[in-house]
Backbone as a printed PyTorch tensor [residue, N CA C, xyz], in Angstrom:
tensor([[[147.0000, -48.4810,  60.6400],
         [148.4360, -48.2390,  60.6030],
         [149.1390, -49.5390,  60.9720]],

        [[150.2780, -49.7490,  60.3870],
         [151.0600, -50.9630,  60.5700],
         [151.3810, -51.2000,  62.0500]],

        [[151.3260, -52.4580,  62.5130],
         [151.7070, -52.7550,  63.9080],
         [153.1110, -52.2120,  64.2060]],

        [[153.2910, -51.7380,  65.4210],
         [154.5750, -51.1620,  65.7980],
         [154.6410, -49.6660,  65.5990]],

        [[153.6550, -49.1130,  64.8740],
         [153.6020, -47.6660,  64.6810],
         [152.4360, -47.0880,  65.4720]],

        [[152.6400, -45.9140,  66.0070],
         [151.6030, -45.2040,  66.7390],
         [151.0200, -44.1450,  65.8180]],

        [[149.7360, -44.2260,  65.5450],
         [149.0580, -43.2860,  64.6620],
         [148.9180, -41.9330,  65.3460]],

        [[149.3740, -40.8730,  64.6670],
         [149.3260, -39.5190,  65.2210],
         [148.2210, -38.6730,  64.6110]],

        [[147.8790, -38.9190,  63.3610],
         [146.8760, -38.1040,  62.7000],
         [146.8550, -38.3660,  61.2100]],

        [[146.1870, -37.4660,  60.4880],
         [146.0250, -37.5980,  59.0470],
         [146.2980, -36.2780,  58.3570]],

        [[147.0090, -36.3450,  57.2370],
         [147.2630, -35.1370,  56.4510],
         [145.9740, -34.7960,  55.7020]],

        [[145.4840, -33.5720,  55.9190],
         [144.2020, -33.1770,  55.3380],
         [144.3450, -32.2170,  54.1620]],

        [[145.5690, -31.8190,  53.8420],
         [145.7680, -30.9580,  52.6790],
         [146.9650, -30.0560,  52.8220]],

        [[147.2060, -29.2470,  51.8080],
         [148.3330, -28.3120,  51.8610],
         [148.0220, -27.0940,  52.7280]],

        [[149.0930, -26.4510,  53.1700],
         [148.9930, -25.1880,  53.9110],
         [149.8240, -24.1770,  53.1330]],

        [[149.1750, -23.2260,  52.5190],
         [149.8920, -22.2460,  51.7150],
         [150.4200, -22.8720,  50.4370]],

        [[151.4540, -22.2470,  49.8720],
         [151.9820, -22.6950,  48.5810],
         [153.4450, -23.1250,  48.6330]],

        [[154.0110, -23.1990,  49.8250],
         [155.4490, -23.4610,  49.9360],
         [155.7800, -24.8720,  50.4130]],

        [[154.8780, -25.8110,  50.2050],
         [155.1890, -27.1950,  50.5270],
         [154.9020, -27.6220,  51.9510]],

        [[154.0490, -26.8900,  52.6470],
         [153.6750, -27.2930,  54.0020],
         [152.3550, -28.0580,  53.9580]],

        [[152.1920, -28.9800,  54.9250],
         [151.0010, -29.8260,  54.9780],
         [150.2640, -29.6200,  56.2930]],

        [[148.9260, -29.6750,  56.2160],
         [148.0880, -29.6000,  57.4160],
         [147.8560, -31.0170,  57.9320]],

        [[148.1840, -31.2220,  59.1980],
         [147.9520, -32.5010,  59.8510],
         [146.8260, -32.3290,  60.8510]],

        [[145.7910, -33.1640,  60.7250],
         [144.7430, -33.2140,  61.7390],
         [145.2050, -34.2160,  62.7910]],

        [[145.5970, -33.7360,  63.9860],
         [146.1700, -34.6330,  64.9900],
         [145.0930, -35.3790,  65.7760]],

        [[145.4120, -36.5890,  66.1900],
         [144.5020, -37.3880,  67.0060],
         [144.7830, -37.2260,  68.4940]],

        [[145.7680, -36.4260,  68.8520],
         [146.1170, -36.1840,  70.2530],
         [146.9990, -34.9470,  70.3060]],

        [[147.3790, -34.5350,  71.4990],
         [148.3150, -33.4220,  71.6540],
         [149.6980, -33.9080,  71.2310]],

        [[150.2310, -33.3440,  70.1510],
         [151.4920, -33.8270,  69.6010],
         [152.7080, -33.0410,  70.0610]],

        [[152.5340, -32.0490,  70.9110],
         [153.6770, -31.2390,  71.3410],
         [154.8100, -32.0960,  71.9180]],

        [[154.5280, -32.9720,  72.8910],
         [155.6430, -33.7620,  73.4320],
         [156.1280, -34.8550,  72.4770]],

        [[155.2940, -35.2580,  71.5390],
         [155.6400, -36.3590,  70.6390],
         [156.5340, -35.8800,  69.4900]],

        [[156.2700, -34.6890,  68.9660],
         [157.0240, -34.2000,  67.8110],
         [158.3590, -33.5680,  68.1670]],

        [[158.5210, -33.1540,  69.4030],
         [159.7660, -32.4900,  69.8090],
         [160.9740, -33.3740,  69.5080]],

        [[161.9200, -32.8340,  68.7500],
         [163.1550, -33.5360,  68.4370],
         [163.0510, -34.5790,  67.3290]],

        [[161.9050, -34.7220,  66.6890],
         [161.7340, -35.7190,  65.6120],
         [162.4110, -35.2360,  64.3330]],

        [[163.0790, -36.1580,  63.6450],
         [163.7020, -35.8120,  62.3670],
         [162.8780, -36.3190,  61.1880]],

        [[161.8050, -37.0410,  61.4680],
         [160.9510, -37.5310,  60.3990],
         [159.7460, -38.2710,  60.9330]],

        [[158.8390, -38.5830,  60.0170],
         [157.5950, -39.2700,  60.3610],
         [157.3410, -40.3680,  59.3390]],

        [[156.5540, -41.3470,  59.7190],
         [156.1590, -42.4150,  58.8100],
         [154.7820, -42.0810,  58.2460]],

        [[154.6360, -42.2080,  56.9380],
         [153.3780, -41.9330,  56.2530],
         [152.8730, -43.2360,  55.6570]],

        [[151.5570, -43.4580,  55.7620],
         [150.9860, -44.7080,  55.2720],
         [149.7400, -44.4640,  54.4360]],

        [[149.6600, -45.2160,  53.3390],
         [148.4500, -45.2570,  52.5220],
         [148.2910, -46.6910,  52.0370]],

        [[147.1230, -47.2600,  52.3130],
         [146.7830, -48.6120,  51.8510],
         [147.8570, -49.6320,  52.1870]],

        [[148.3610, -49.5830,  53.4100],
         [149.3260, -50.5660,  53.8690],
         [150.7660, -50.3090,  53.4850]],

        [[151.0200, -49.3180,  52.6420],
         [152.3910, -48.9920,  52.2440],
         [152.8950, -47.8520,  53.1170]],

        [[154.0460, -48.0830,  53.7440],
         [154.6110, -47.1080,  54.6790],
         [155.9090, -46.5570,  54.1100]],

        [[156.0740, -45.2380,  54.2330],
         [157.3180, -44.5900,  53.8120],
         [157.7450, -43.6000,  54.8840]],

        [[159.0470, -43.4340,  55.0320],
         [159.6010, -42.4540,  55.9660],
         [159.8370, -41.1640,  55.2100]],

        [[159.4200, -40.0420,  55.7910],
         [159.6820, -38.7240,  55.1940],
         [160.4180, -37.8760,  56.2200]],

        [[161.5530, -37.3180,  55.8060],
         [162.3410, -36.4390,  56.6760],
         [161.5580, -35.1630,  56.9430]],

        [[161.6170, -34.7140,  58.1670],
         [160.8730, -33.5390,  58.6080],
         [161.8250, -32.3590,  58.7400]],

        [[161.4860, -31.2670,  58.0820],
         [162.2820, -30.0490,  58.1600],
         [161.8530, -29.1950,  59.3480]],

        [[160.5750, -29.2240,  59.6670],
         [160.0570, -28.4490,  60.7870],
         [158.5630, -28.6390,  60.9510]],

        [[158.0180, -28.0560,  62.0150],
         [156.5820, -28.1130,  62.2800],
         [156.2090, -26.9570,  63.1870]],

        [[154.9320, -26.6300,  63.1770],
         [154.4000, -25.6290,  64.1000],
         [152.9260, -25.9230,  64.3180]],

        [[152.3850, -25.3230,  65.3420],
         [150.9880, -25.5550,  65.6900],
         [150.1670, -24.3400,  65.2990]],

        [[148.9900, -24.5950,  64.7250],
         [148.0690, -23.5280,  64.3570],
         [146.6520, -23.9810,  64.7090]],

        [[146.0950, -23.3390,  65.7320],
         [144.7710, -23.7100,  66.2370],
         [144.7480, -25.2040,  66.5200]],

        [[143.8420, -25.9530,  65.9020],
         [143.7490, -27.3890,  66.1910],
         [144.5730, -28.2400,  65.2400]],

        [[145.3700, -27.6160,  64.3880],
         [146.1560, -28.3410,  63.3900],
         [147.6510, -28.2750,  63.6970]],

        [[148.3910, -29.1820,  63.0680],
         [149.8470, -29.1290,  63.0810],
         [150.2740, -28.8910,  61.6400]],

        [[151.1200, -27.8970,  61.4360],
         [151.6300, -27.5850,  60.1030],
         [152.9990, -28.2450,  59.9800]],

        [[153.1160, -29.1720,  59.0290],
         [154.3500, -29.9260,  58.8270],
         [155.0780, -29.4310,  57.5950]],

        [[156.3910, -29.3770,  57.6800],
         [157.2300, -29.0610,  56.5200],
         [158.1900, -30.2280,  56.3400]],

        [[157.9830, -30.9830,  55.2610],
         [158.8470, -32.1120,  54.9590],
         [159.9930, -31.6470,  54.0720]],

        [[161.1680, -32.2200,  54.2690],
         [162.2810, -31.9530,  53.3650],
         [161.8980, -32.5070,  51.9980]],

        [[162.4160, -31.9150,  50.9660],
         [162.1460, -32.3410,  49.5870],
         [160.6660, -32.2210,  49.2150]],

        [[159.9650, -31.3170,  49.8540],
         [158.5680, -31.0420,  49.5140],
         [158.4510, -29.5240,  49.4490]],

        [[158.4880, -28.9810,  48.2270],
         [158.6490, -27.5420,  48.1050],
         [157.4520, -26.7880,  47.5480]],

        [[156.4230, -27.4930,  47.0840],
         [155.2740, -26.7380,  46.5730],
         [153.9530, -27.4540,  46.8460]],

        [[152.8930, -26.7530,  46.5630],
         [151.5480, -27.2270,  46.8710],
         [151.2010, -28.5290,  46.1560]],

        [[151.6730, -28.7090,  44.9390],
         [151.3400, -29.9250,  44.1860],
         [151.9600, -31.1700,  44.8310]],

        [[153.1570, -31.0360,  45.3910],
         [153.7800, -32.1620,  46.0900],
         [153.0010, -32.5250,  47.3470]],

        [[152.5170, -31.5160,  48.0580],
         [151.7560, -31.7670,  49.2780],
         [150.4100, -32.3980,  48.9470]],

        [[149.8130, -32.0270,  47.8300],
         [148.5270, -32.6220,  47.4240],
         [148.6260, -34.1390,  47.3460]],

        [[149.7750, -34.6620,  46.9530],
         [149.9410, -36.1120,  46.8590],
         [149.9500, -36.7830,  48.2340]],

        [[150.1270, -35.9960,  49.2880],
         [150.1610, -36.5270,  50.6570],
         [148.7820, -36.5220,  51.3150]],

        [[147.8290, -35.8520,  50.7040],
         [146.4810, -35.7470,  51.2840],
         [145.9280, -37.1430,  51.5850]],

        [[145.3890, -37.3110,  52.7950],
         [144.7850, -38.5700,  53.1910],
         [145.7370, -39.5790,  53.8060]],

        [[147.0410, -39.2820,  53.7860],
         [147.9980, -40.2110,  54.3790],
         [147.9100, -40.1740,  55.9000]],

        [[147.9990, -41.3330,  56.5080],
         [148.0710, -41.4490,  57.9630],
         [149.5220, -41.1990,  58.3660]],

        [[149.7150, -40.5530,  59.4990],
         [151.0470, -40.1830,  59.9820],
         [151.2990, -40.8850,  61.3090]],

        [[152.4920, -41.4770,  61.4490],
         [152.8050, -42.1780,  62.6820],
         [154.2790, -42.1370,  63.0150]],

        [[154.5880, -42.7040,  64.1770],
         [155.9660, -42.8430,  64.6540],
         [156.1090, -44.2600,  65.2000]],

        [[157.3320, -44.7550,  65.3280],
         [157.5040, -46.0560,  65.9750],
         [157.0050, -45.9750,  67.4220]],

        [[156.1520, -46.9010,  67.7910],
         [155.5740, -46.9020,  69.1470],
         [156.6700, -46.8970,  70.2100]],

        [[157.7610, -47.5740,  69.9510],
         [158.8450, -47.6570,  70.9350],
         [159.4760, -46.2940,  71.2120]],

        [[159.3310, -45.3330,  70.2890],
         [159.9310, -44.0110,  70.4870],
         [158.9350, -43.0050,  71.0640]],

        [[157.7030, -43.4240,  71.2900],
         [156.6910, -42.5130,  71.8390],
         [156.9800, -42.2470,  73.3110]],

        [[156.7020, -41.0370,  73.7710],
         [156.9040, -40.7440,  75.1910],
         [156.0610, -41.6670,  76.0730]],

        [[156.6010, -42.0280,  77.2090],
         [155.8590, -42.8530,  78.1640],
         [154.6920, -42.0590,  78.7280]],

        [[153.6100, -42.7710,  78.9790],
         [152.4240, -42.1320,  79.5610],
         [152.3010, -42.5290,  81.0220]],

        [[151.6430, -41.6850,  81.7840],
         [151.4000, -42.0190,  83.1800],
         [150.3740, -43.1510,  83.2500]],

        [[150.3260, -43.8570,  84.3730],
         [149.3670, -44.9590,  84.4960],
         [147.9350, -44.4760,  84.2240]],

        [[147.1350, -45.3380,  83.6550],
         [145.7340, -45.0500,  83.3170],
         [145.5900, -43.9180,  82.3070]],

        [[146.6210, -43.6960,  81.4960],
         [146.5680, -42.7280,  80.4090],
         [146.9130, -43.4690,  79.1290]],

        [[146.1680, -43.1600,  78.0490],
         [146.3230, -43.9100,  76.8110],
         [146.3780, -42.9610,  75.6320]],

        [[147.0200, -43.4060,  74.5670],
         [146.9620, -42.6750,  73.3220],
         [145.5880, -42.9100,  72.6970]],

        [[145.0650, -41.9000,  72.0050],
         [143.7640, -42.0250,  71.3490],
         [143.7250, -43.2470,  70.4420]],

        [[144.8180, -43.4860,  69.7370],
         [144.8930, -44.6030,  68.8070],
         [144.6240, -45.9380,  69.5080]],

        [[144.9910, -46.0420,  70.7880],
         [144.7640, -47.2710,  71.5400],
         [143.3050, -47.4380,  71.9380]],

        [[142.5970, -46.3350,  72.1190],
         [141.2020, -46.3860,  72.5750],
         [140.2390, -46.6110,  71.4090]],

        [[140.5110, -45.9830,  70.2690],
         [139.6080, -46.1100,  69.1210],
         [139.5640, -47.5770,  68.6890]],

        [[138.3490, -48.0820,  68.5690],
         [138.1390, -49.4690,  68.1770],
         [137.8280, -50.4020,  69.3310]],

        [[138.0200, -49.9500,  70.5770],
         [137.7190, -50.8060,  71.7170],
         [136.2140, -51.0610,  71.8100]],

        [[135.8690, -52.2780,  72.2250],
         [134.4680, -52.6280,  72.4550],
         [134.0510, -52.0940,  73.8230]],

        [[132.9270, -51.3810,  73.8780],
         [132.4290, -50.7960,  75.1130],
         [131.4980, -51.8030,  75.7860]],

        [[131.7750, -52.0990,  77.0530],
         [130.9790, -53.0400,  77.8270],
         [130.4120, -52.3040,  79.0330]],

        [[129.0770, -52.3670,  79.1980],
         [128.4070, -51.7800,  80.3590],
         [127.7870, -52.9340,  81.1430]],

        [[128.2960, -53.1750,  82.3570],
         [127.8990, -54.3720,  83.0950],
         [128.4690, -55.5670,  82.3630]],

        [[127.6030, -56.4330,  81.8580],
         [128.0350, -57.5710,  81.0290],
         [127.6030, -57.3960,  79.5820]],

        [[126.9760, -56.2460,  79.2840],
         [126.3610, -56.0360,  77.9750],
         [127.2560, -55.2290,  77.0270]],

        [[127.5490, -55.7840,  75.8310],
         [128.2780, -55.0020,  74.8280],
         [127.4210, -53.8240,  74.3630]],

        [[128.0390, -52.6430,  74.2830],
         [127.2940, -51.4320,  73.9120],
         [127.8970, -50.7100,  72.7230]],

        [[128.6640, -51.3910,  71.8680],
         [129.2230, -50.7690,  70.6860],
         [130.7290, -50.6320,  70.7620]],

        [[131.2760, -49.8230,  69.8430],
         [132.7240, -49.5980,  69.7590],
         [133.0230, -48.1030,  69.7110]],

        [[134.1650, -47.7330,  70.2760],
         [134.6220, -46.3450,  70.2120],
         [135.1060, -46.0990,  68.7780]],

        [[134.5150, -45.0960,  68.1240],
         [134.8860, -44.8060,  66.7300],
         [135.6260, -43.4880,  66.5800]],

        [[135.5010, -42.6420,  67.5840],
         [136.0910, -41.2990,  67.4860],
         [136.2640, -40.7510,  68.8920]],

        [[137.1870, -39.8140,  69.0510],
         [137.3880, -39.1540,  70.3370],
         [137.3810, -37.6580,  70.1150]],

        [[136.5360, -36.9760,  70.8880],
         [136.4870, -35.5190,  70.8540],
         [137.2370, -35.0160,  72.0780]],

        [[138.1840, -34.1120,  71.8750],
         [138.9350, -33.5320,  72.9770],
         [138.2680, -32.2300,  73.3890]],

        [[137.9570, -32.1280,  74.6720],
         [137.3510, -30.9110,  75.2130],
         [138.2020, -30.4340,  76.3800]],

        [[138.0340, -29.1860,  76.8150],
         [138.8300, -28.6990,  77.9460],
         [138.6100, -29.5030,  79.2360]],

        [[137.4020, -30.0000,  79.4470],
         [137.1160, -30.7310,  80.6840],
         [137.6290, -32.1610,  80.6410]],

        [[137.2970, -32.8880,  79.5850],
         [137.6980, -34.2880,  79.4230],
         [137.4070, -34.7160,  77.9940]],

        [[137.9770, -35.8380,  77.6050],
         [137.6760, -36.3790,  76.2880],
         [136.2580, -36.9540,  76.2860]],

        [[135.6750, -36.9890,  75.0980],
         [134.3650, -37.6040,  74.8890],
         [134.5540, -38.7010,  73.8560]],

        [[134.1370, -39.9120,  74.1830],
         [134.2270, -41.0250,  73.2460],
         [132.9130, -41.1260,  72.4800]],

        [[133.0080, -41.2000,  71.1610],
         [131.8370, -41.4390,  70.3220],
         [131.7440, -42.9490,  70.1550]],

        [[130.6110, -43.5130,  70.5660],
         [130.4100, -44.9560,  70.5260],
         [129.3530, -45.2720,  69.4760]],

        [[129.6910, -46.1630,  68.5420],
         [128.7550, -46.6230,  67.5080],
         [128.1490, -47.9280,  67.9890]],

        [[126.8110, -47.9590,  67.9790],
         [126.1080, -49.1640,  68.4040],
         [124.8730, -49.3420,  67.5430]],

        [[124.8290, -50.4130,  66.7930],
         [123.6500, -50.7200,  65.9880],
         [123.2440, -49.6150,  65.0280]],

        [[124.2130, -48.9850,  64.3850],
         [123.9120, -47.9290,  63.4230],
         [123.6570, -46.5650,  64.0360]],

        [[123.6980, -46.4590,  65.3430],
         [123.5120, -45.1750,  66.0280],
         [124.7680, -44.8500,  66.8230]],

        [[124.9140, -43.5810,  67.1440],
         [126.0540, -43.1270,  67.9440],
         [125.5620, -42.5310,  69.2500]],

        [[126.3490, -42.7030,  70.2860],
         [126.0900, -42.0380,  71.5570],
         [127.4220, -41.5880,  72.1490]],

        [[127.3610, -40.6470,  73.0710],
         [128.5610, -40.0050,  73.6160],
         [128.8380, -40.4900,  75.0280]],

        [[130.1090, -40.7670,  75.2930],
         [130.5320, -41.2870,  76.5830],
         [131.6400, -40.3900,  77.1340]],

        [[131.4040, -39.7440,  78.2900],
         [132.4810, -38.9230,  78.8690],
         [133.6100, -39.8180,  79.3880]],

        [[134.8260, -39.4680,  79.0590],
         [135.9910, -40.2460,  79.4910],
         [136.4750, -39.7100,  80.8350]],

        [[135.7400, -40.0520,  81.8700],
         [136.1000, -39.6380,  83.2270],
         [136.3590, -40.8830,  84.0690]],

        [[137.0550, -40.7130,  85.1890],
         [137.3540, -41.8380,  86.0690],
         [136.0850, -42.4590,  86.6440]],

        [[135.0300, -41.6530,  86.7770],
         [133.7780, -42.1760,  87.3110],
         [133.0700, -43.0810,  86.3070]],

        [[133.2580, -42.8260,  85.0370],
         [132.5570, -43.5730,  83.9850],
         [133.4010, -44.7270,  83.4450]],

        [[134.6700, -44.4840,  83.1800],
         [135.5510, -45.5160,  82.6230],
         [136.0890, -46.3490,  83.7830]],

        [[135.6730, -47.5990,  83.8450],
         [136.0700, -48.4700,  84.9480],
         [137.3680, -49.2170,  84.6690]],

        [[137.5350, -49.7090,  83.4200],
         [138.7340, -50.4710,  83.0990],
         [138.9880, -50.4260,  81.5930]],

        [[140.2530, -50.2410,  81.2380],
         [140.6870, -50.3100,  79.8520],
         [141.5470, -51.5620,  79.7350]],

        [[141.1440, -52.4750,  78.8680],
         [141.8940, -53.7160,  78.6690],
         [142.3060, -53.7770,  77.1990]],

        [[143.5140, -53.2950,  76.9160],
         [143.9890, -53.2470,  75.5380],
         [144.2140, -54.6480,  74.9660]],

        [[144.6060, -55.5940,  75.7970],
         [144.8360, -56.9540,  75.3050],
         [143.5360, -57.6060,  74.8380]],

        [[142.4590, -57.4010,  75.5770],
         [141.1560, -57.9660,  75.1970],
         [140.3880, -57.0580,  74.2480]],

        [[140.8300, -55.8090,  74.1390],
         [140.1560, -54.8610,  73.2580],
         [138.8320, -54.3700,  73.8140]],

        [[138.7680, -54.2230,  75.1530],
         [137.5120, -53.8090,  75.7770],
         [137.6870, -52.5780,  76.6660]],

        [[136.5770, -51.8950,  76.8160],
         [136.4850, -50.7140,  77.6680],
         [135.2760, -50.9300,  78.5770]],

        [[135.5280, -51.2340,  79.8460],
         [134.4460, -51.4690,  80.8130],
         [133.9910, -50.1180,  81.3490]],

        [[132.6840, -49.8360,  81.2270],
         [132.1680, -48.5280,  81.6290],
         [131.0200, -48.6740,  82.6140]],

        [[130.7910, -47.6180,  83.3780],
         [129.6730, -47.5320,  84.3010],
         [129.0240, -46.1550,  84.0870]],

        [[128.2590, -46.0290,  82.9880],
         [127.6670, -44.7140,  82.6890],
         [126.5460, -44.3730,  83.6560]],

        [[126.3570, -43.0830,  83.9290],
         [125.2290, -42.6850,  84.7720],
         [123.9210, -43.1620,  84.1620]],

        [[122.9370, -43.4310,  84.9960],
         [121.6340, -43.9280,  84.5570],
         [121.0450, -42.9700,  83.5090]],

        [[120.6180, -43.5410,  82.3870],
         [119.9810, -42.7750,  81.3270],
         [120.9360, -42.1890,  80.2960]],

        [[122.2380, -42.2450,  80.5370],
         [123.1930, -41.6180,  79.6120],
         [123.1270, -42.2230,  78.2180]],

        [[123.1480, -43.5260,  78.1360],
         [123.1870, -44.1830,  76.8310],
         [121.9110, -43.8910,  76.0440]],

        [[120.7630, -43.9480,  76.6720],
         [119.4970, -43.6920,  75.9640],
         [119.3020, -42.2310,  75.6170]],

        [[119.7960, -41.3350,  76.4470],
         [119.5540, -39.9110,  76.2390],
         [120.5520, -39.2620,  75.2920]],

        [[121.7400, -39.8430,  75.1400],
         [122.8070, -39.1780,  74.4040],
         [122.9640, -39.6380,  72.9550]],

        [[121.9410, -40.2160,  72.3530],
         [122.0720, -40.6120,  70.9620],
         [122.2340, -39.3700,  70.0980]],

        [[123.1570, -39.4310,  69.1460],
         [123.3910, -38.2940,  68.2500],
         [123.1460, -38.7010,  66.8210]]])
């Protein structure tokens, strides 16, 4: 997504036949979408603003209704588009809290050793789980205060202190 925009999720297809779109969110969007009159959509570096008529939540998805989008065929053209907002308009986060978009792509460092990059985040009731890709394999890292030692967005690193055996045992 273009610098200055905060990535919220991806449109995964139409919802029903009346011009609504299913958004797979990358975080809890309840506080972010409240009061929004539109969203930025991006495909292959091209960004467009689309006015938002309304939205609602359904299970793990967000159902979006864009103005001037009245049927399923129009929504099909939106499939695969990334959805974002200007970062400056995003709600402030408490200290040591980050948007998923900021964490994905960080290099994971354990001690002094690089251990891969965060490629995905799974949200669970207890805590988030970071999926780390390392040398063609993936392993899971719990995002807890005991494990995550430091997040350095400027350097693009995530300093971790995983429990002994976690990295070797958690390959997926």
